[in-house]
TORBAVEX-658752 format. One record per residue (C-alpha): residue number from 1; chain; x, y, z; residue in one letter. Coordinates in nm, 4 decimals. Layout:
<fimars>
+-----+---+----------+----------+----------+---+
|   k | c |       c1 |       c2 |       c3 | r |
+-----+---+----------+----------+----------+---+
| NUM | A |        X |        Y |        Z | A |
...
+-----+---+----------+----------+----------+---+
</fimars>
This chain:
<fimars>
+-----+---+----------+----------+----------+---+
|   k | c |       c1 |       c2 |       c3 | r |
+-----+---+----------+----------+----------+---+
|   1 | A |  18.9081 |  13.5106 |   5.1903 | X |
|   2 | A |  18.6496 |  13.2955 |   5.0146 | X |
|   3 | A |  18.7693 |  12.9827 |   5.2019 | X |
|   4 | A |  18.6298 |  13.1247 |   5.5261 | X |
|   5 | A |  18.2707 |  13.1363 |   5.4103 | X |
|   6 | A |  17.9892 |  12.9159 |   5.2839 | X |
|   7 | A |  17.7917 |  13.0702 |   5.0012 | X |
|   8 | A |  17.4367 |  13.1731 |   5.1002 | X |
|   9 | A |  17.3130 |  13.3821 |   4.8062 | X |
|  10 | A |  17.4362 |  13.6194 |   4.5400 | X |
|  11 | A |  17.2998 |  13.9341 |   4.3764 | X |
|  12 | A |  17.3952 |  14.2067 |   4.1325 | X |
|  13 | A |  17.5100 |  14.5442 |   4.2568 | X |
|  14 | A |  17.1898 |  14.7536 |   4.2615 | X |
|  15 | A |  17.3639 |  15.0701 |   4.1420 | X |
|  16 | A |  17.5359 |  14.9097 |   3.8474 | X |
|  17 | A |  17.9121 |  14.9580 |   3.8514 | X |
|  18 | A |  17.9111 |  15.3328 |   3.8853 | X |
|  19 | A |  17.6937 |  15.4388 |   4.1798 | X |
|  20 | A |  17.9546 |  15.3909 |   4.4504 | X |
|  21 | A |  17.7571 |  15.5275 |   4.7460 | X |
|  22 | A |  17.4440 |  15.3256 |   4.6606 | X |
|  23 | A |  17.6399 |  15.0013 |   4.6303 | X |
|  24 | A |  17.8257 |  15.0631 |   4.9562 | X |
|  25 | A |  17.4953 |  15.1373 |   5.1320 | X |
|  26 | A |  17.3474 |  14.8160 |   4.9945 | X |
|  27 | A |  17.6423 |  14.6063 |   5.1145 | X |
|  28 | A |  17.6210 |  14.7594 |   5.4609 | X |
|  29 | A |  17.2466 |  14.6939 |   5.4785 | X |
|  30 | A |  17.3060 |  14.3301 |   5.3853 | X |
|  31 | A |  17.5585 |  14.3045 |   5.6725 | X |
|  32 | A |  17.2961 |  14.4364 |   5.9140 | X |
|  33 | A |  17.0688 |  14.1545 |   5.7930 | X |
|  34 | A |  17.3447 |  13.9003 |   5.8592 | X |
|  35 | A |  17.4742 |  13.8557 |   5.5053 | X |
|  36 | A |  17.8401 |  13.9352 |   5.4517 | X |
|  37 | A |  18.0093 |  13.9862 |   5.1142 | X |
|  38 | A |  18.3061 |  13.7548 |   5.0638 | X |
|  39 | A |  18.3541 |  13.7253 |   4.6877 | X |
|  40 | A |  18.2685 |  13.9017 |   4.3612 | X |
|  41 | A |  18.2294 |  13.7836 |   4.0058 | X |
|  42 | A |  18.1864 |  14.0759 |   3.7711 | X |
|  43 | A |  17.9229 |  14.2981 |   3.9299 | X |
|  44 | A |  17.7669 |  14.0035 |   4.1153 | X |
|  45 | A |  17.8398 |  13.9806 |   4.4884 | X |
|  46 | A |  17.8365 |  13.6532 |   4.6847 | X |
|  47 | A |  17.7236 |  13.6567 |   5.0464 | X |
|  48 | A |  17.7689 |  13.4271 |   5.3433 | X |
|  49 | A |  17.5188 |  13.4003 |   5.6299 | X |
|  50 | A |  17.6421 |  13.5194 |   5.9659 | X |
|  51 | A |  17.5533 |  13.7427 |   6.2557 | X |
|  52 | A |  17.4066 |  14.0889 |   6.2078 | X |
|  53 | A |  17.6874 |  14.3446 |   6.2205 | X |
|  54 | A |  17.7699 |  14.7080 |   6.1548 | X |
|  55 | A |  18.0263 |  14.6762 |   5.8777 | X |
|  56 | A |  18.1572 |  14.9467 |   5.6490 | X |
|  57 | A |  18.2242 |  14.8615 |   5.2865 | X |
|  58 | A |  18.4259 |  15.0823 |   5.0544 | X |
|  59 | A |  18.4815 |  15.0597 |   4.6790 | X |
|  60 | A |  18.8101 |  15.2000 |   4.5546 | X |
|  61 | A |  18.8519 |  15.2501 |   4.1772 | X |
|  62 | A |  19.1302 |  15.0735 |   3.9904 | X |
|  63 | A |  19.3777 |  15.3082 |   3.8256 | X |
|  64 | A |  19.4220 |  15.0889 |   3.5179 | X |
|  65 | A |  19.2788 |  14.7798 |   3.3520 | X |
|  66 | A |  19.3423 |  14.4533 |   3.5404 | X |
|  67 | A |  19.5297 |  14.6360 |   3.8130 | X |
|  68 | A |  19.7134 |  14.4076 |   4.0541 | X |
|  69 | A |  19.6766 |  14.4962 |   4.4189 | X |
|  70 | A |  20.0127 |  14.5365 |   4.5925 | X |
|  71 | A |  20.0658 |  14.3326 |   4.9076 | X |
|  72 | A |  20.2105 |  14.6378 |   5.0849 | X |
|  73 | A |  19.8819 |  14.8192 |   5.0312 | X |
|  74 | A |  19.6852 |  14.5241 |   5.1671 | X |
|  75 | A |  19.9054 |  14.5124 |   5.4775 | X |
|  76 | A |  19.8814 |  14.8899 |   5.5297 | X |
|  77 | A |  19.5017 |  14.8884 |   5.5089 | X |
|  78 | A |  19.4854 |  14.5859 |   5.7386 | X |
|  79 | A |  19.6823 |  14.7767 |   5.9986 | X |
|  80 | A |  19.4182 |  15.0501 |   5.9736 | X |
|  81 | A |  19.1383 |  14.7981 |   6.0337 | X |
|  82 | A |  19.0376 |  14.7256 |   5.6722 | X |
|  83 | A |  19.0265 |  14.3815 |   5.5103 | X |
|  84 | A |  19.0350 |  14.3145 |   5.1368 | X |
|  85 | A |  18.7323 |  14.1333 |   4.9904 | X |
|  86 | A |  18.7702 |  14.1039 |   4.6127 | X |
|  87 | A |  18.7918 |  14.2865 |   4.2799 | X |
|  88 | A |  18.4491 |  14.3992 |   4.1552 | X |
|  89 | A |  18.3605 |  14.4307 |   3.7875 | X |
|  90 | A |  18.7224 |  14.4768 |   3.6856 | X |
|  91 | A |  18.7063 |  14.8397 |   3.8014 | X |
|  92 | A |  18.6900 |  14.8405 |   4.1836 | X |
|  93 | A |  18.8671 |  14.6942 |   4.4851 | X |
|  94 | A |  18.6227 |  14.6111 |   4.7637 | X |
|  95 | A |  18.7246 |  14.6583 |   5.1287 | X |
|  96 | A |  18.5406 |  14.5939 |   5.4547 | X |
|  97 | A |  18.5896 |  14.7177 |   5.8105 | X |
|  98 | A |  18.4226 |  14.6016 |   6.1328 | X |
|  99 | A |  18.5919 |  14.8621 |   6.3535 | X |
| 100 | A |  18.3783 |  15.1793 |   6.3758 | X |
| 101 | A |  18.6790 |  15.3749 |   6.5038 | X |
| 102 | A |  18.8982 |  15.2900 |   6.2053 | X |
| 103 | A |  18.9761 |  15.5859 |   5.9758 | X |
| 104 | A |  18.8288 |  15.6144 |   5.6273 | X |
| 105 | A |  19.0434 |  15.4957 |   5.3381 | X |
| 106 | A |  18.9906 |  15.8182 |   5.1423 | X |
| 107 | A |  18.9734 |  16.1527 |   5.3209 | X |
| 108 | A |  19.0411 |  16.4064 |   5.0429 | X |
| 109 | A |  18.7537 |  16.4192 |   4.7853 | X |
| 110 | A |  18.9649 |  16.6020 |   4.5253 | X |
| 111 | A |  19.2418 |  16.3424 |   4.5407 | X |
| 112 | A |  18.9770 |  16.0687 |   4.5394 | X |
| 113 | A |  18.8226 |  16.2114 |   4.2195 | X |
| 114 | A |  19.1608 |  16.1876 |   4.0468 | X |
| 115 | A |  19.1530 |  15.8115 |   4.1003 | X |
| 116 | A |  18.8394 |  15.7777 |   3.8873 | X |
| 117 | A |  19.0010 |  15.8790 |   3.5569 | X |
| 118 | A |  19.0305 |  15.5223 |   3.4232 | X |
| 119 | A |  18.6819 |  15.4323 |   3.5451 | X |
| 120 | A |  18.5297 |  15.7401 |   3.3792 | X |
| 121 | A |  18.6921 |  15.6560 |   3.0443 | X |
| 122 | A |  18.5738 |  15.2964 |   3.0655 | X |
| 123 | A |  18.2215 |  15.4015 |   3.1582 | X |
| 124 | A |  18.1900 |  15.6480 |   2.8687 | X |
| 125 | A |  18.3392 |  15.3978 |   2.6241 | X |
| 126 | A |  18.1002 |  15.1224 |   2.7354 | X |
| 127 | A |  17.8015 |  15.3584 |   2.7215 | X |
| 128 | A |  17.8959 |  15.4685 |   2.3674 | X |
| 129 | A |  17.9360 |  15.1091 |   2.2443 | X |
| 130 | A |  17.6095 |  14.9942 |   2.4031 | X |
| 131 | A |  17.4313 |  15.3004 |   2.2649 | X |
| 132 | A |  17.5536 |  15.2275 |   1.9118 | X |
| 133 | A |  17.4457 |  14.8640 |   1.9391 | X |
| 134 | A |  17.0964 |  14.9621 |   2.0556 | X |
| 135 | A |  17.0709 |  15.2257 |   1.7825 | X |
| 136 | A |  17.1754 |  14.9714 |   1.5187 | X |
| 137 | A |  16.9127 |  14.7242 |   1.6412 | X |
| 138 | A |  16.6410 |  14.9897 |   1.6324 | X |
| 139 | A |  16.7445 |  15.1097 |   1.2845 | X |
| 140 | A |  16.7430 |  14.7537 |   1.1503 | X |
| 141 | A |  16.3965 |  14.7031 |   1.2977 | X |
| 142 | A |  16.2618 |  15.0236 |   1.1446 | X |
| 143 | A |  16.4126 |  14.9601 |   0.7989 | X |
| 144 | A |  16.3286 |  14.5892 |   0.7800 | X |
| 145 | A |  16.0248 |  14.6692 |   0.5625 | X |
| 146 | A |  15.7755 |  14.4228 |   0.7150 | X |
| 147 | A |  15.8361 |  14.4740 |   1.0848 | X |
| 148 | A |  15.4779 |  14.4792 |   1.2133 | X |
| 149 | A |  15.3586 |  14.1955 |   0.9897 | X |
| 150 | A |  15.6525 |  13.9740 |   1.0835 | X |
| 151 | A |  15.6116 |  14.0497 |   1.4527 | X |
| 152 | A |  15.2395 |  13.9690 |   1.4480 | X |
| 153 | A |  15.2915 |  13.6433 |   1.2614 | X |
| 154 | A |  15.6261 |  13.5109 |   1.3844 | X |
| 155 | A |  15.6570 |  13.6101 |   1.7507 | X |
| 156 | A |  15.4993 |  13.4453 |   2.0521 | X |
| 157 | A |  15.2675 |  13.6451 |   2.2789 | X |
| 158 | A |  15.4542 |  13.8913 |   2.5058 | X |
| 159 | A |  15.7823 |  13.8343 |   2.3191 | X |
| 160 | A |  15.7827 |  14.1800 |   2.1601 | X |
| 161 | A |  15.6648 |  14.3465 |   2.4810 | X |
| 162 | A |  15.9420 |  14.1840 |   2.6821 | X |
| 163 | A |  16.2042 |  14.2851 |   2.4249 | X |
| 164 | A |  16.0837 |  14.6453 |   2.4096 | X |
| 165 | A |  16.0565 |  14.6742 |   2.7885 | X |
| 166 | A |  16.4074 |  14.5336 |   2.8306 | X |
| 167 | A |  16.5515 |  14.7791 |   2.5765 | X |
| 168 | A |  16.3738 |  15.0784 |   2.7347 | X |
| 169 | A |  16.4693 |  14.9813 |   3.0910 | X |
| 170 | A |  16.8288 |  14.9034 |   2.9922 | X |
| 171 | A |  16.8627 |  15.2366 |   2.8111 | X |
| 172 | A |  16.7149 |  15.4216 |   3.1073 | X |
| 173 | A |  16.9414 |  15.2331 |   3.3493 | X |
| 174 | A |  17.2537 |  15.3153 |   3.1474 | X |
| 175 | A |  17.1555 |  15.6815 |   3.1223 | X |
| 176 | A |  17.0981 |  15.6998 |   3.4999 | X |
| 177 | A |  17.4323 |  15.5274 |   3.5674 | X |
| 178 | A |  17.6272 |  15.7683 |   3.3471 | X |
| 179 | A |  17.4498 |  16.0717 |   3.4930 | X |
| 180 | A |  17.5102 |  15.9469 |   3.8481 | X |
| 181 | A |  17.8826 |  15.8918 |   3.7923 | X |
| 182 | A |  17.9336 |  16.2320 |   3.6266 | X |
| 183 | A |  17.7521 |  16.4091 |   3.9107 | X |
| 184 | A |  17.9473 |  16.2024 |   4.1638 | X |
| 185 | A |  18.2809 |  16.3110 |   4.0106 | X |
| 186 | A |  18.1670 |  16.6708 |   3.9917 | X |
| 187 | A |  18.0896 |  16.6738 |   4.3646 | X |
| 188 | A |  18.4223 |  16.5115 |   4.4507 | X |
| 189 | A |  18.6162 |  16.7622 |   4.2429 | X |
| 190 | A |  18.4239 |  17.0371 |   4.4226 | X |
| 191 | A |  18.5520 |  16.9060 |   4.7546 | X |
| 192 | A |  18.2273 |  16.7366 |   4.8673 | X |
| 193 | A |  18.2542 |  16.4093 |   5.0546 | X |
| 194 | A |  18.0507 |  16.1069 |   4.9457 | X |
| 195 | A |  17.7038 |  16.1146 |   5.0998 | X |
| 196 | A |  17.5978 |  15.7913 |   5.2654 | X |
| 197 | A |  17.3572 |  15.6248 |   5.3008 | X |
| 198 | A |  17.2260 |  15.6559 |   4.9454 | X |
| 199 | A |  16.8938 |  15.5067 |   4.8218 | X |
| 200 | A |  16.9171 |  15.2223 |   4.5729 | X |
| 201 | A |  16.5767 |  15.0489 |   4.5710 | X |
| 202 | A |  16.4340 |  15.2098 |   4.2550 | X |
| 203 | A |  16.7407 |  15.1327 |   4.0494 | X |
| 204 | A |  16.7463 |  14.7803 |   4.1862 | X |
| 205 | A |  16.3910 |  14.7202 |   4.0662 | X |
| 206 | A |  16.4764 |  14.8718 |   3.7270 | X |
| 207 | A |  16.7744 |  14.6377 |   3.7033 | X |
| 208 | A |  16.5556 |  14.3416 |   3.7963 | X |
| 209 | A |  16.3070 |  14.4414 |   3.5275 | X |
| 210 | A |  16.5843 |  14.4319 |   3.2667 | X |
| 211 | A |  16.7015 |  14.0878 |   3.3799 | X |
| 212 | A |  16.3459 |  13.9515 |   3.3987 | X |
| 213 | A |  16.2499 |  14.0821 |   3.0533 | X |
| 214 | A |  16.5687 |  13.9585 |   2.8829 | X |
| 215 | A |  16.5289 |  13.6169 |   3.0473 | X |
| 216 | A |  16.1630 |  13.5976 |   2.9444 | X |
| 217 | A |  16.2462 |  13.7025 |   2.5883 | X |
| 218 | A |  16.5221 |  13.4406 |   2.5557 | X |
| 219 | A |  16.2955 |  13.1700 |   2.6988 | X |
| 220 | A |  16.0206 |  13.2567 |   2.4504 | X |
| 221 | A |  16.2750 |  13.2492 |   2.1663 | X |
| 222 | A |  16.3712 |  12.8969 |   2.2710 | X |
| 223 | A |  16.0075 |  12.7901 |   2.3099 | X |
| 224 | A |  15.9317 |  12.9212 |   1.9601 | X |
| 225 | A |  16.1887 |  12.6842 |   1.8088 | X |
| 226 | A |  15.9869 |  12.3852 |   1.9294 | X |
| 227 | A |  15.6350 |  12.5279 |   1.9091 | X |
| 228 | A |  15.4061 |  12.2396 |   1.8085 | X |
| 229 | A |  15.1528 |  12.4354 |   1.6002 | X |
| 230 | A |  15.2510 |  12.6584 |   1.3123 | X |
| 231 | A |  15.4030 |  12.6724 |   0.9681 | X |
| 232 | A |  15.6681 |  12.8684 |   0.7857 | X |
| 233 | A |  15.4380 |  13.1732 |   0.7718 | X |
| 234 | A |  15.2918 |  13.1957 |   1.1216 | X |
| 235 | A |  15.3226 |  13.0499 |   1.4694 | X |
| 236 | A |  15.0082 |  12.9970 |   1.6733 | X |
| 237 | A |  14.7570 |  12.7519 |   1.8157 | X |
| 238 | A |  14.5477 |  12.5149 |   1.6059 | X |
| 239 | A |  14.2099 |  12.6643 |   1.5190 | X |
| 240 | A |  14.0683 |  12.3445 |   1.3692 | X |
| 241 | A |  13.7444 |  12.1961 |   1.4965 | X |
| 242 | A |  13.6965 |  11.8190 |   1.5252 | X |
| 243 | A |  13.5574 |  11.8000 |   1.1711 | X |
| 244 | A |  13.8848 |  11.9490 |   1.0334 | X |
| 245 | A |  13.7235 |  12.2832 |   0.9527 | X |
| 246 | A |  13.8036 |  12.6190 |   1.1165 | X |
| 247 | A |  13.6212 |  12.6878 |   1.4411 | X |
| 248 | A |  13.3071 |  12.8981 |   1.4354 | X |
| 249 | A |  13.3694 |  13.2698 |   1.4051 | X |
| 250 | A |  13.6960 |  13.2376 |   1.2141 | X |
| 251 | A |  13.7049 |  13.4738 |   0.9163 | X |
| 252 | A |  13.8487 |  13.3476 |   0.5877 | X |
| 253 | A |  13.7959 |  13.3451 |   0.2121 | X |
| 254 | A |  13.5741 |  13.0423 |   0.1483 | X |
| 255 | A |  13.6487 |  12.8775 |  -0.1891 | X |
| 256 | A |  13.2919 |  12.7466 |  -0.2098 | X |
| 257 | A |  13.1818 |  13.1106 |  -0.2347 | X |
| 258 | A |  13.4211 |  13.1528 |  -0.5270 | X |
| 259 | A |  13.2079 |  12.9140 |  -0.7399 | X |
| 260 | A |  13.4523 |  12.6277 |  -0.7059 | X |
| 261 | A |  13.1712 |  12.3747 |  -0.6600 | X |
| 262 | A |  13.2301 |  12.0184 |  -0.7642 | X |
| 263 | A |  13.5845 |  12.0141 |  -0.6310 | X |
| 264 | A |  13.7208 |  11.8492 |  -0.3218 | X |
| 265 | A |  13.7573 |  12.1122 |  -0.0472 | X |
| 266 | A |  14.0031 |  12.0764 |   0.2367 | X |
| 267 | A |  14.1639 |  12.3001 |   0.4959 | X |
| 268 | A |  14.5393 |  12.2708 |   0.5193 | X |
| 269 | A |  14.5987 |  12.5240 |   0.7978 | X |
| 270 | A |  14.3853 |  12.6930 |   1.0600 | X |
| 271 | A |  14.5823 |  12.8834 |   1.3249 | X |
| 272 | A |  14.4990 |  13.1389 |   1.5903 | X |
| 273 | A |  14.7128 |  13.3541 |   1.8180 | X |
| 274 | A |  14.7018 |  13.6731 |   2.0197 | X |
| 275 | A |  14.9655 |  13.9405 |   2.0406 | X |
| 276 | A |  15.0118 |  14.2480 |   2.2557 | X |
| 277 | A |  14.9521 |  14.4617 |   1.9430 | X |
| 278 | A |  14.6744 |  14.2444 |   1.7987 | X |
| 279 | A |  14.4263 |  14.0670 |   2.0291 | X |
| 280 | A |  14.3458 |  13.8215 |   1.7495 | X |
| 281 | A |  14.5388 |  13.6954 |   1.4463 | X |
| 282 | A |  14.4045 |  13.3985 |   1.2505 | X |
| 283 | A |  14.5308 |  13.2254 |   0.9387 | X |
| 284 | A |  14.3313 |  12.9820 |   0.7258 | X |
| 285 | A |  14.4699 |  12.8054 |   0.4206 | X |
| 286 | A |  14.2131 |  12.6307 |   0.2010 | X |
| 287 | A |  14.2542 |  12.4231 |  -0.1148 | X |
| 288 | A |  14.0059 |  12.2968 |  -0.3744 | X |
| 289 | A |  14.1218 |  12.0406 |  -0.6281 | X |
| 290 | A |  13.9838 |  11.8325 |  -0.9134 | X |
| 291 | A |  14.1749 |  11.6328 |  -1.1696 | X |
| 292 | A |  14.5110 |  11.7568 |  -1.0409 | X |
| 293 | A |  14.4181 |  12.1245 |  -1.0814 | X |
| 294 | A |  14.4227 |  12.3160 |  -0.7526 | X |
| 295 | A |  14.2714 |  12.6447 |  -0.6372 | X |
| 296 | A |  14.4092 |  12.7954 |  -0.3153 | X |
| 297 | A |  14.3108 |  13.0659 |  -0.0712 | X |
| 298 | A |  14.5344 |  13.1832 |   0.2127 | X |
| 299 | A |  14.3619 |  13.4289 |   0.4476 | X |
| 300 | A |  14.5113 |  13.6083 |   0.7461 | X |
| 301 | A |  14.2742 |  13.8143 |   0.9585 | X |
| 302 | A |  14.4256 |  14.0718 |   1.1952 | X |
| 303 | A |  14.2301 |  14.2450 |   1.4713 | X |
| 304 | A |  14.4668 |  14.5215 |   1.5805 | X |
| 305 | A |  14.4878 |  14.6938 |   1.9151 | X |
| 306 | A |  14.4512 |  15.0321 |   1.7454 | X |
| 307 | A |  14.3450 |  15.1538 |   1.4033 | X |
| 308 | A |  14.6709 |  15.3492 |   1.3854 | X |
| 309 | A |  14.8512 |  15.0232 |   1.3105 | X |
| 310 | A |  14.6373 |  14.9545 |   1.0016 | X |
| 311 | A |  14.8346 |  15.1771 |   0.7634 | X |
| 312 | A |  15.1651 |  15.0290 |   0.8785 | X |
| 313 | A |  15.0360 |  14.6759 |   0.8354 | X |
| 314 | A |  14.8973 |  14.7524 |   0.4872 | X |
| 315 | A |  15.2374 |  14.8836 |   0.3780 | X |
| 316 | A |  15.4064 |  14.5788 |   0.5273 | X |
| 317 | A |  15.1789 |  14.3455 |   0.3312 | X |
| 318 | A |  15.2381 |  14.5367 |   0.0098 | X |
| 319 | A |  15.6120 |  14.5213 |   0.0656 | X |
| 320 | A |  15.6059 |  14.1500 |   0.1494 | X |
| 321 | A |  15.4310 |  14.0475 |  -0.1714 | X |
| 322 | A |  15.5060 |  14.3070 |  -0.4348 | X |
| 323 | A |  15.7783 |  14.5298 |  -0.2919 | X |
| 324 | A |  15.5161 |  14.8078 |  -0.2492 | X |
| 325 | A |  15.3928 |  14.8165 |  -0.6094 | X |
| 326 | A |  15.1904 |  14.7489 |  -0.8143 | X |
| 327 | A |  14.8680 |  14.7591 |  -0.6109 | X |
| 328 | A |  14.5422 |  14.9179 |  -0.7185 | X |
| 329 | A |  14.3158 |  15.0802 |  -0.4589 | X |
| 330 | A |  13.9472 |  15.0161 |  -0.5330 | X |
| 331 | A |  13.6616 |  15.2019 |  -0.3568 | X |
| 332 | A |  13.4308 |  14.9556 |  -0.1799 | X |
| 333 | A |  13.1279 |  15.0464 |   0.0269 | X |
| 334 | A |  13.1671 |  14.9191 |   0.3823 | X |
| 335 | A |  13.5476 |  14.9108 |   0.3720 | X |
| 336 | A |  13.7977 |  15.1787 |   0.4665 | X |
| 337 | A |  14.0393 |  15.0492 |   0.2022 | X |
| 338 | A |  14.0510 |  14.7693 |  -0.0541 | X |
| 339 | A |  14.3741 |  14.7068 |  -0.2427 | X |
| 340 | A |  14.4409 |  14.4485 |  -0.5127 | X |
| 341 | A |  14.7617 |  14.3411 |  -0.6850 | X |
| 342 | A |  14.7647 |  14.4145 |  -1.0580 | X |
| 343 | A |  15.0508 |  14.2014 |  -1.1895 | X |
| 344 | A |  15.0505 |  13.8360 |  -1.2909 | X |
| 345 | A |  15.0501 |  13.5495 |  -1.0415 | X |
| 346 | A |  14.8273 |  13.4765 |  -0.7445 | X |
| 347 | A |  14.6014 |  13.7688 |  -0.6586 | X |
| 348 | A |  14.6831 |  13.9501 |  -0.3351 | X |
| 349 | A |  14.4023 |  14.1512 |  -0.1759 | X |
| 350 | A |  14.4056 |  14.3720 |   0.1335 | X |
| 351 | A |  14.0777 |  14.4729 |   0.2975 | X |
| 352 | A |  14.0707 |  14.7224 |   0.5871 | X |
| 353 | A |  13.7870 |  14.8173 |   0.8157 | X |
| 354 | A |  13.8663 |  14.9973 |   1.1420 | X |
| 355 | A |  14.1048 |  14.7848 |   1.3448 | X |
| 356 | A |  14.0573 |  14.4803 |   1.1189 | X |
| 357 | A |  14.2787 |  14.3910 |   0.8223 | X |
| 358 | A |  14.2320 |  14.0976 |   0.5843 | X |
| 359 | A |  14.5338 |  13.9691 |   0.3932 | X |
| 360 | A |  14.4256 |  13.7348 |   0.1113 | X |
| 361 | A |  14.6386 |  13.5383 |  -0.1343 | X |
| 362 | A |  14.4167 |  13.3673 |  -0.3912 | X |
| 363 | A |  14.5146 |  13.1337 |  -0.6716 | X |
| 364 | A |  14.2093 |  13.0811 |  -0.8912 | X |
| 365 | A |  14.0090 |  13.2150 |  -1.1857 | X |
| 366 | A |  13.7690 |  13.4492 |  -1.0017 | X |
| 367 | A |  13.8618 |  13.8179 |  -1.0241 | X |
| 368 | A |  13.8837 |  13.9467 |  -0.6654 | X |
| 369 | A |  13.7956 |  14.2888 |  -0.8005 | X |
| 370 | A |  13.4351 |  14.1655 |  -0.7991 | X |
| 371 | A |  13.4507 |  14.0460 |  -0.4384 | X |
| 372 | A |  13.4747 |  14.3779 |  -0.2538 | X |
| 373 | A |  13.1227 |  14.3493 |  -0.1114 | X |
| 374 | A |  13.1966 |  13.9944 |   0.0028 | X |
| 375 | A |  13.5058 |  14.1057 |   0.1941 | X |
| 376 | A |  13.3107 |  14.3954 |   0.3449 | X |
| 377 | A |  13.0530 |  14.1426 |   0.4665 | X |
| 378 | A |  13.3279 |  13.9276 |   0.6190 | X |
| 379 | A |  13.4489 |  14.2246 |   0.8209 | X |
| 380 | A |  13.0954 |  14.3412 |   0.8974 | X |
+-----+---+----------+----------+----------+---+
</fimars>
C-alpha cells in the first residue's frame, strides 16, 4: 500500500502500544485533518496528505510473535470494506475503512479479549525488564559513593535535570500504559465494548517530554566530549581575567596568605559553572614554586540550591579523598562544620557554612588546622 502515497509526516502512537482506543481515535482525527496512515515502523506511523475524510482505523492484536497475515483474511476483510495498512510495533495489524456502513471487525468483546493473550504477556515482560533496568540504574547511582560531587563537577547544566525528568516521565508513562491495558482487558472480558473516542492528548505530551529529555540529555553528553574549557576534575567555563588571575568575587585558598612569599605564583585553572542543584560552582588551582619545589592549592567552592545537600556533598568529598576516614572535625567560629584529613599526604579540608561548601586540597607546610578563621572569612 505504501506505493500509493507520498510521505508527509510521521509520529509516534500517542497511547504507546497498548492503549488501543486512544491510538485509533488519534488515527481517525488525523484522517479528518487530511493525513492518512499508510505505513508503520515500530510504533511510528507514517502519513500521507490527502483530503479530509471520515475513516475508521482498527488495531487487531497479533496472536503470536511475528505473525504472518493470511491472504484469505485480507481478502475476507476487503470484502467487508476494510483495507490492510501495516503491522504496528510487532503486536498489531492495522486496518482502515472508508465505508461508514461496513461492519466492525470485532463484535464480541469476550472473544476479542482472548486475542490479547500474547500482547498481555509481551507487555508485562517488557514492563518487568524496563523496570529492572531503571532500578539497576538508580541503585548504581545511589551506591556510587560520590554521586552529588561527580554530578556537580562533571555534568553540563541541565544534563541531570533532563535525565531525571526523562526517567520519571518514562516510568510514569509505562505505569499508565500497563494500567490502561489491564483495565481495557478487564472491560472486554466483562462484555463491554471498546469506548471511542478516547482522549490521548495528555499521554502524547508525556511521551513528547520523554523524547525531548532523552534527546537533550544525549546531545549534552556529546557536547561534553568536546567542551573547550575544563580539566579531568571539572567541566565549566573559564573564570580567568585578562591578567590570568581569577575574576573578582571568586573564592579560593590564596597561597600568598599561606606565607609563601618570595615564590613565583601562578594560576593553573580557574573555572566556573552553574548546575540545577548548585547555582555556582568554581574551581581554582594555584601553584607557588621556587627552586623546583612547588606548593599547590586546589579549591572548589560550591553554592548549593539548598542546605540539605551540604551533608551529602561533605560525605562525597570524604569518600572521594579518603574513603570516608580519617577526617577530624574541628569546631570553628563562623562555620557550620570544618573537617580536616589526618593522614599523610596533601591536606584535604572541608568548610561548610549554610549552602556553601569549600573543598580544599593543599600541598604545603602550613597546618590548615590553624586556618579555620581564614576559611570562615572566605565564606563570610
